[in-house]
N, C-alpha and C positions, 0 to 999 in steps of 0.2 A: 331577847329572842328565846333563849332556851335555858333549861335547867341542866347543868353539867351531868347530873345523875341520869337525866333522861337520855342524854347522849350516850352514856355508858350502857344503859339498858338496851339501847338500839343495837349495840354490838352483839347482843345475845340472839338476835333474830337471824336465822339462817335463810328463811324465805317468808316474805309477807306478800300475800296476793294483792292487798290494797296498794302497797308500794309498787309492785310490779305493774299493775294496771296504769298507775300514774307515769311510770317510766316509759311504758309502751306508747303513751300519748305523744312523747317527744319523738318517737320513731315513726309515728303515723304519717307525717309528710313524706317519708322515704319508703313508703310501703312497696312501691314498684321495685325499687332497688333491692329491698329485702327479699321480695318474692323471687326476683332474678337470682339472688344469692342462694335461696333455698332450692330453686330448680337446678342451678348449677351443682349444688351439693348432691342432689338426687342423681345427676349424671355422673358426678365424681364417684359416688358410692357404687353406681353401676359398673364403672370401669374397674374399681377395686374388687368388686365381687366377681367380675369376669376373669380376672387374672388366674386365680387358682383353678377355675373351670377349664381355661385354655390349657394350662399345664397338665391337668388331669387327662384331657383329650389327647394331648401329645404323648403322654406316658402310655395310656391304655390302647389308643388306636394306632400308634406308630412306633414309639420306642419299644413297647412290649408287643407290637403288632404281629411279630413272628409266631407268637403263641396262640393267635386267634385261629380257630379251625377254618378250613377253606372248603367250599363246595365246587365240585368239578362238573363242567358242562361240556358237552360234545360240540355244541354250536355256540357262536358268539352271543353272549347274554347282553342285557341292557345295562348291566352294572360294570363298574371298573374291574378289570380282570388282568391276570397275568397269563400269557400264552406259554405253555410248556408241554413238550412231547405231543404236540397236536391237540392238546386239550386246553380248556379255559378255566383257570382257577379264580374263584371269587371269594373274598372274605365273608364269612357268615354274617358278621355284624352289618354288612352293606345290604343284605337282602331284607326287604321290608316284610314280605309275607313269609314268615318262618314255616308255615304249614307246607310249603312247596319243597322244603329241604328234605332230601332222601339221605338217611344215615349211611347208606351204602356208598354214597358219593363224597363222604367227608374225608379230608386229608389234613394232616398237620405236619409242620416241620419240627424235627427234634435236633438237639445239638448234643454231641458227645465228643469229648477230647478235641475241642476246637474244630470239629468237622460237623457238617450238616447233612441231614437225611430226610427224605420225604416218606412220611409214615401214613399208611392208609388206616383210617379209623379215627375215633375221637379219644384223645388221651384221658386217662383218669385225672380227676381233679388234683390228686396228691402226687402225680407223676411229673415232677419238675425235670428230672434228669433220668433218661432211660439208657441203660448200657447197650452197646451195639457190638456184635461179634462179626469178624470177617472169616468166611469159610469158602475157600476156593473162589475168591473175588465175588462172593455173594454175601450180602450184609443182612444180619438178622437182629431185631430188637428183642431183648430178653425182659419180660415184664410179668411179675407174679408167677414165675415158673413156666410161662408160655412164651413161644417165640413167633416172630412174624418178620417176613422178608421186608426190608426197607431199601429205598433207592438213594444211593449217595448223590450229593449235589456238589458240582464244582463251585468255585468261588464266584464265577460269572453267573452261574445259574442261581445261586443263593441271592446274589445282589439283584438279579432281575425280579425275584420275589419281594425284595426290600425296597425296590425303586419308589413305589408309592409311599413307603414310610419316610424315605429321605425327603421326597418332595412335600410330604405332609408336614414333617417337622419344620422344614423351611417355611412353608406357608403359615403354620401356626406361630412360628417365631416372629415372622413379619407382622402378623395380626396382633400378637402380644405387644410388639414394639409400637405399633400404631395405637393400640389401646392405652399404653403407658403415656405416649406423646399427647393423645387427646386428653387424658386425665390431667397431665401437667398443664396443658393450655387452659382447661376448665378451672383448675386449681388456681392458676395465676390470675385469671380474670375475676374469679370469685373473691380471692384475697384482696385484690385491688378495689373492687366495688365495696366489699365489706368494710375495709379500713377507711375508705373514703366516706362511706355512710356514717361509720362510727365517729369520725372526726367532725363531720357536719352536725351530727346530733349533739356532741359535746360542745362544739363551737356555739351552737344556739343556746344550749343550757348555760354555758359560762357567761355568755352575753346577757342573758336574762337575769342571771344571778347578780352580776356586777351592776346592771342597770337598776335592779331592785335595791341593792345596797346603797346606791347613790340617792335613792328616794327616801330612805329611812331617816328618822329624826336623830338628832345628836344624842338624845336620851338613850337610844339603842346602843350607840357606840360607847356611851359612858359605862354600860353594864357588861359589854362583851370585849374580851381581849383581842387585840389586833391579830395575834398569832393564830387564834382559833378561826377567825374569819378568813385569813389567808389560806389556811389549811382547807377550808371548804371549797374555795375557788380553784385550788391547785390539786392537792392530793386526793380529795374526795371525788373531784371531777375525773381524775385519771383512773380511779377505781371503777367508776361507771363506764369509762371508755373500754376498759378491759372486759367488763361484763358484756357490753354490746358486741365487741369484736371477738372475744374469746369464749364466751359461754352461750349467749342468746341464740345466735344463728348456728354456731357449730353444734349446738345441742341437737339440731335437726339431723346433722350428719351422723351423730352417735345413734340416734333413734333409727334412721334409715339403715345404718350399717347393721345394728343388732337385729332389726326385723328382717332385713334382707338375708343375713347369714342364717337365721332360723329357718326361713322359707326355703332357701337353697339347700341347706343340709337335710331338711325333712323330705324335700323332693328327690334329692340325690340318693339318700338311703335312710329310710324312716327309722329303722331299729338302731342303727349306729348313731343317728341324731339324738334319739331318746337317751341312749347311754351317755352321750356327751353332755346332755342337759341335766343330768342328775345332780350336778354340782351347783345349779342355779339357786336352790334354797340356801346353800352355804354363803353364796355371794350376797343375797338379800339380807341375811342375818348379819354378816360382817359389815355391810354398808350401813345398816340401821344402827348398830352399836357405834360405829365410827361417827355417824352424824351427831349423835348425842354427846359423845365424849369430845369430839373436835370443836363443837360449838362453844362449850364452856371453856376449853383450853384456849381457843382463839380469842374469846372475850377477855380473858384474863391478860393475855399478851397485849391486846390493844389498850386496855386500861393502864397497864404498867408503862407502856410506851408513851401514852399521853402524859403520864406523870413525869417521865424523863424529859419530854419536850418542854413541859411547863417549867421544870426545874432549871433546865439549860437556859431557856429564854430569860428567866428571872435572874440567874447568876451572871449571864453575859451582860445583860442590861445594867446590872448593879455591880459590875466588876470594880468600878472606881471605889465604891464604898467598901467592898470586901478587902481590897488592898490597903485602903487607908486605915481600916480598923484591924488589919492583920488577921482576917478570919478565913484565910485560904484553907488551912487544915480542917477547920470545923466544917466548912462547906464541902470539902473533899469527902470527909467522912459521911456527911449527909447524902451526897450524891452516890457514894459507894453503896450505901444501904438501899437506895432506890434502884440502882443498877443491878444489885444482887437479886432484888425482887423480880425485876424483869427477866434476869437470867433463869431464875427458878421457873417462872411461868413459861418461858421459851423452851426449857428442857421438858416441861410437862407436855407442851404442844408437840415437841419433837418426838416424844415417846409415843403419843397417840398416832402420829403420822407414820412413825417407824414401825408400828405394829400393823397398821392397816395394809400398807403396800406389800410387805412380806407375806401377809395373810393372803392377799390376792395372788401373789406368786405361788404360794403353796396350793391354793385352790386350782390355779391354772395347771400346775404340775400334776395335781390329782386328776384333772380332766384329761390331760395328755396321756397319763399312765393308763386310765380306763380306756381311752381311745386306742392306744397301741395294744393293750391286752385283748380287748374284744375284737377290734378291727384287724389286728395282726393275725389272730387265730382264724378269722373269717377269710383273710387274704390267703393264708397258707392252705386253707381248705378249698380255695377256688370260688367261694361264695362272694368274694369281694375283690375288686381289682386293686392293684397297687396305686393307680392314679387316683381313685376315689379316696383311698386312705391318705394319700399325700394331700389332696384337696381339703379333707376334713382337718388335718393338722394345721393347714394354712388358715382355714376359717375359724378354728378355735383360737388361734393366735390373734386374729383380727377381732374376734368376739371379746377378748379380754383387754384389748388396747383402750377402748373408751372407758372401761371399768377402772383400769389402772390410772387413767387421767382424772378419775373422779376426785382424787385428793386435791389436785390443782384447781379443778373447776369449782369444787366446794369452797375452797379457800377464796377464790375470786368472788363467788356468789355471796359468801359471808361478808366480805369486805364491801361489796357493792350495796348490799342491803343496809348495812350500817351507815355507809356514806350517803345513800339516798335518803335515809331517815333524817340525817343531820342537814342535808341540803334542803329538803322540803320543810323542815322546821324553820329554816332561814327564809325560804321563799314565802312561807305562810305568815311570817312576821308582818303585821300591818304597819303602815306608815302612821306614826302617831300624830303627824302634822298634815292634815288633809285639806286640799282645796274644797270649797263648797261646789255644788253641782255647776253653777254658772258664775264663776268668780268675776269680779270687776277688774278690768285692766286700768290701773291707776294713771296711766300715761306718764308725763313728766311730773315727778313729785316736787311740790313747792318746798317741803321740808318742815311743815308744822307737825309736831309730835306731841301727843297728850296722853298721859296715864291717868285713868280715873279709878280710884279705889282698887288698885291692882293687888291681888294676893297670888303668890306663886310658891310652889314647892317642887323640888326634884323627886322626892319620895314621900308618898302619903301626905300627912299634914305637918311635916317638918318644914315649916314655913321659912323661906329665904327672904321673901318680900311680904310685908304686912301693911295692907291698906295704903299703898303708895300712890300719891297723886302729884303731878306737876305738869307744866306745859312749856314746850320749847317753840318759839316763834321761828318762822323761816329766816335763814341767814344768821341766826344767833350761834354763838359759841358757848356751850354749856359744859361745865366740868362737874364730875362726881368725885367726891372724896369720902374717905372713911376707912376704918380698920379692915383688915382682911376678914372676909366672910360677911361684910355688911350688905352685899347684894349688888355691887357696882357692875361686875361682869355679867351678872344675870340680866340686868336691865338692857344692856346692848344686845344680848342674845335674844331677848324677847322682842326688841324692835325689829330685828331681822326675821322674826317668827321661826327661830330655830327650836324654840319650845313654845308650848301653849300655856297660858295662864289658867288658874282654876277659878278665880273670881275677878270681877271688874271688867274694864275695857281699856284697850289701847287704840288710839285714833291716829291715823296718818292723813293729814289734810282733811280732817273732819270725818273720815270714813273708818269704820271698824276694821282693824287689821285682818280679822278672820274672813271678811267679805272680799278682800283683795286677792288677786292671783299672787301666791307666795313667790313664784319664780320671777315675775316682773318686779315685785317689791324688792327682792334681794339684789336684782341686777342694778338697782339704783342706790344701794347702800354700800359704800366702800369702807373696808375695815383694815386697819393696820394694828396687828397684834404685837404683844411684847415678844413672843416667841414666833418669829417669822418662819413660815414654811416655804421652802423652795423645792421645786420638782427637779428631777434629773433631766438634763437637757442643756440649753444654753441661756445666756443672759436675756436675749430678746424674747425667747419663748416664755421665760418666767415673768417678764413684764406684761406681755400681751396675752399670756395664758392660751396661746395658739388661736386667738380670735383673729379671723381673717380681715375683720373690719378695721383693725388697728395696723396701720402700715409701719414699715421700718423707720420711716421719717418721723412718724408720730412717737415711736418708741424713743428715738434719740432726742426729740423735743422735750418730752416729759422728764427724761433722765437729766437733761441740762437744767430744767426748771427746778428740780429738787436737789441739785448738786451731786447727783450720782455719776455724772459723766466723767468727773475728775478721776475716780478710781477705775471706772470701766475702760476708759481709753488707755490706761496703763497696763491692762491685762494683755497677755500675748495674743489672745484671740479677739480682743475688743468685745463688741456686742455679741459675738458668736463664741465667746469663751465657754468651754464646757463647765457646767455646774454639776458637782457631785451630789449624791443623795443628801437631802436636807440642807444643801449649801455648805457642806462641811469645810470647803476650802476658802470660804469667805468669812470675814470677821462679823461680829454681831452688828456693828454699826453699818457695814456695807449691806448686810441683809436688810436692815431697817430702811436704808435709802432706796433699795430696790422695791421694798414694800410700798413706800410712798409713790414711787414711779408707777408701780402697778395700779395703785388706787386711782391716781390722777389720769392714767391712760384710759380708764373706763368712765371718766367724767361723772362721778356719782353726785346725786342731789344731796345725799347725807353722808358725811364722813365721820367715822368712828375711830378714835385713837385710844387704844387700850395699853397703857403703860409703855407708850412708844419710845420714850427716851430713857428707860431704865437700863441698867447694866451696860452702859457704854461710856467711852472716855469723853473728856470735856471737849476736845477738839471736834469729835464727831457730833457731839450733842449740839454744838454751835451750828454745824451744817444742817442737822435735823431740825433744829428750832427755826432756822431760816426757811427750810422746806415747809414746815408746818405753817408759818406765817403766810406763805404763798398759796398753799393748797386750800386753806380754810376760807379764802376770799369768795364771797358770793355763794356760799353753801352752808347749810346747817351743819354744825360740827359738835360732836359729843366727845369729850376728853375724859379719860380716867387716868389719874396720876397720883403717885405717892409723893413726888417732888412738887411741893406747892408753888415753887418758883416758876414752874412751867404753865401755871393756870392763873396767874395773878391778873392777866388782862382779859380773862373770860367775862362774857356779858353777865353770866349767872353761875354761881357755884352752889351745888346741892350737896349738903352734908348728910350722909347715910350712917345709921348706927343700928345694928341688929335688925336690919330689914325695914327700917322706918326712916322717913324723911324727918330730920331733926332741925335743919336750918337751911334757908335759901337766901341768897343775896350775892352782891359782888364782893370782891376781896376786901375792900375797905369797910364795907358795911358789916361784914362778918367779924372783922377784927374789932370793930367798935362795939359789937354785941358782947364780946368777951365770953363766948360760949364754947362749943365743941371745936369749931374751926380755929378759934383763938388758941385753944389748948394744943391742937395739932401743930399750929404754927410755932408755938413756943418750943415744943419738943424738937422741931427740926432746926429752928434758927434762934435758939436761946441766947447765944452770945451776941450775935449781930443785932438781935432785937433790943437787948439791954443797952448796947452801945448807941443804937439809934434813938432810944427814948431817954437816954441819960442827958 
């Protein structure tokens, strides 16, 4: 599939447009849902932008409303008014046409020593608190050396002027609560749709990846560790899920929020907005430096983590050998070194992230300081209201939130790009064993197998089989013998077309194996391996491999036929006894008997037995040998065995040596030739052979 170095190089990519386009193809079927999410995010952003504005209105128009000048009318106006002393007082900010306002009719309320007075005229901008003197029950305001008579207000009169402020604050509070509630509902719906969509995308991708893995040839799995492939389907897919749900769609919210804040701030107060935005170049510079430094730091951590995973996997798998040879201390020191490298890389990454976020905090504090310095001065001078200043502080805080989250989003994006690179490398791996465009359905195979001048190598021209030719007739039992590496197992793999040959032909019932549908072909070849693989589940599930065509009665029938019923019925759960991973709770012999039952349940035309009786006790071997004698009836059988006693009754024995056919014949014929088979027989049965011939 892949070059490990290429995998590591992929970690260095923070963003790859080519990869992103390919990732978006998986999101295309869910375009409507994603569009709904984006629209909801737009509405959510609107509710979040509206909150500071509502608070600003509450402060400026109502909480600080007492400071707003009032225009007096002698007759009832069309605006909201307060009736006092036979006149009608209207807040100046409620009057649309300011040109109609006569400065002679301006009044304001002033407060002094917790008492309130009605002041005729417009107060100076810097006059927050005007002293009032009482002279013979007449009250005068003293301002800049001049005095003016003012009218004292009772508590009830003052509250009558503030009534519209009280109702206004209540109204805005309810509106704010409604906006928050609407935002919450939109947020809930958006999160639900987004995570559902993300899970559907990952579900489809994981399904496609697993399906693709099943189609790949065994040569692919020979070259790629299981741990790496499992990581692709689990961890790497989860990284993509985080990208779809945490970055891709939410990126729109960040953009909406930033653009919205900029527009609102510029519209609210252009100069104050420009002062606030003077820190943007510093943000861009810090983000650019962070991007470069974080990419390399992240890459190093992932490389070191991969090294730790590989070392752990190797040591745990080989723990038996480590303990037998007392290498615990050596392996501990080795792991400690690798762990120290990972720690150093992690500390470097931590340093980069630790610098960036405080840098953003510093820039945020600088922006806030500029805002308070400039805006505070303007507010004191009356050129800026307190509500606007408060709103700006809120907007600045919201402006920096997505930037603060940049570290997390960048981390997720980095991880997702690296994961997508590795996943697509796997998905792009071509099946080495392909069906032709219109393959032949072989139907029920008779079992005639012929090798014609077959050459085969797993790698380049390191030939495992060299010009091998032989023919197996339907119903025959053929045995292959030879030293380790002679090519015996390769032959049975080629018959099932798990690998393709480089030269020559393999014929099944007279048809070239490459012209047949490989799936139909494999369904008619039953194989019992030396190392039986059992899946997690139960006994019944492992015999019929979840095939609905095989009934439970059929399972019990084949189990009895191969002598597996004796141990199955003794199990607490019987045929529904739980099977642990790889059949860990069963003995080697029990696993072999289940393998025979499995093979017979599918009624194959060709049966392959690869070292099926090795590494088991004598009693179980007798049961297995009896099972073999039953299952080979009326079907072509290919046997690979080191124990020559198990193949003496084979119709034909083919002796292989260094990838070539050296001898062919039955047991007695080969002994009479006194060739390679004779030598092998002598090695295994030297004493009994001499006793027989003596």
